[in-house]
N, C-alpha and C positions, 0 to 999 in steps of 0.2 A: 297415927296415922299419918300420912301424904298426902297434900292437897295438889295438882298440878292446875296451872293456870296462865292463861296468855298474858305475859308480862307488859306493862306500859313506859314503851321507852321516852317517855315524855315526862316522867315521874323522874325527879334529879337523884332518889333516894334508891329507887328502883336501877337507875343506870349506873350510881354507883355498886351497889353489890352487883349486876350481871358483870362489871367491869374487874373487879376483884378475882371473881370465879371463874372468868374466861382467864386470869391472866396467871392464875395459879394452878389451872388445870393447862393449860398449853404451853405451860414454861414444862411440865412432868412432860408430856408430849416430846416439846422440842429434846430432850431428853435426851430420852425413847430411841429417838428415831433421827439423834447429829444434826437435826436442823433448825438454827435457830430463825430461822426468818417466814415463821408460820406469821400468816397474813393478822390474825384476831391479834398478835401479841406485837403488833405494830400498831393497832388501832386504838385512837384515844377516845376518850369517852364522849369527847363530843361525835364524830365519826359512828360511835357506838348507838349513838340518839338520834341518826339517821338514815341507820342500813335498809334497804327494801323487806331484809327477811319479817317474818312472825316469829317469835319468840316464847315458850312457854316454861315458866319455870315449875320447880316439884320444891315445895316449902315443907319443912315438918313444922311438927304440932306448935313450935313457938313460931313459924312466920319466916324463919331465917333460910335460904334460899342454899338447898344442899346439889343442885344440879338444873341444868336448862338446853333447850335445845332447838335449834333453830333451821326454818324452813323455807323455801323459796319454790314457786310455780315457776319454773322457767318454761316450758312451755304446757300446754293444757294437756291435761292428764299425767302428767310426770312433778313430781315432787322431790326436790332433792332437798334430803338434811343436809344443811351444811353447814351445821353446830353442833358439836356435842361434847358439853362439858360436865363432868360431875367433881365438885370440893374433893380434895383430895382425903378428909376424915371422911368423906360417906363412901368410898371406894366397897366394894363387895357389898354392898345394902341393896342392890337392885335398881339402883333409881336411874341408869341407862336405860334398862330392863323397863321401865315402866313409863318413861317417858316417849320410847321407840313405841311401844302398846298405843299410848295415849292418842301419837301420831297419827299410827294407822288405825285405830276407829276414830277419829276426827275426820279424817284425809280419805273414808272408806271407799269414794268414787273413784280415787287416782286407777290410772292404771297400772302405774310403775313408782315405785321408791326409787330414789340413787343418794349414794353415800359413797365418799370416799375417806379414805384414814392410811396413815403410812404403814406401808409393810411390812415395818417393824414395829411398831404399834400393836403388840400381840394382845393387848385386853382389849381392844376397838375391835381388831378382826376378827378374837372370839366371837363379843356380843353380836357383830352384824350377820356373824356365821349363824350361829343360835338363834335370830332371830328372823330367819330364811332370806338371807341376801347371798346372793350369787356372785363371784369376785368374776368381773368380765372384761378388765381389762389392767393394765399397769402401766406405769407413765413416769420416769425420770422426771421430776420438776427440779433437780438441783446434783451436782455431780455426787452417786452416792446414795443420793434419796429417792425412793420411790412409793408414789399413791398408787393403792391398790381401788379401783370404782367398783360398785358394787351392786347389782341390781334386785330388785326384790319384784316378784307381780303383786300388784294393787287386788288381787284376784281371793289371796287367800283365806 
């Protein structure tokens, strides 16, 4: 049985585990979308420790971090899912979907959820559309690299 908890970024071992997970997951996304300047890949452990986002981690029965999601309420009633990461060894086990559903329940008073991903990151695009997100915009963030922004009503 997997457990989802809020991660304490003041705990060194948690930050180390999260940083490693982030690098494994975002390196794969970088390959998928052909863009290696993804902000989480440029982040140091110390930068990660001081972010404004709230992180929630999905732990396996041994307490190993399988995946994590980060959120930030950038404006009242609108929650942005700023990061979604799953360790490659835990792909296709429902970890990301479980994290999304956890966030929807935890923040059930939100009017809107917002998330963005690389257009070429088909697994992420599929995940978000499966969970009720609708594409609302496309932005070129670098030559040939497009991000899709998705919105989901908070009143599901």
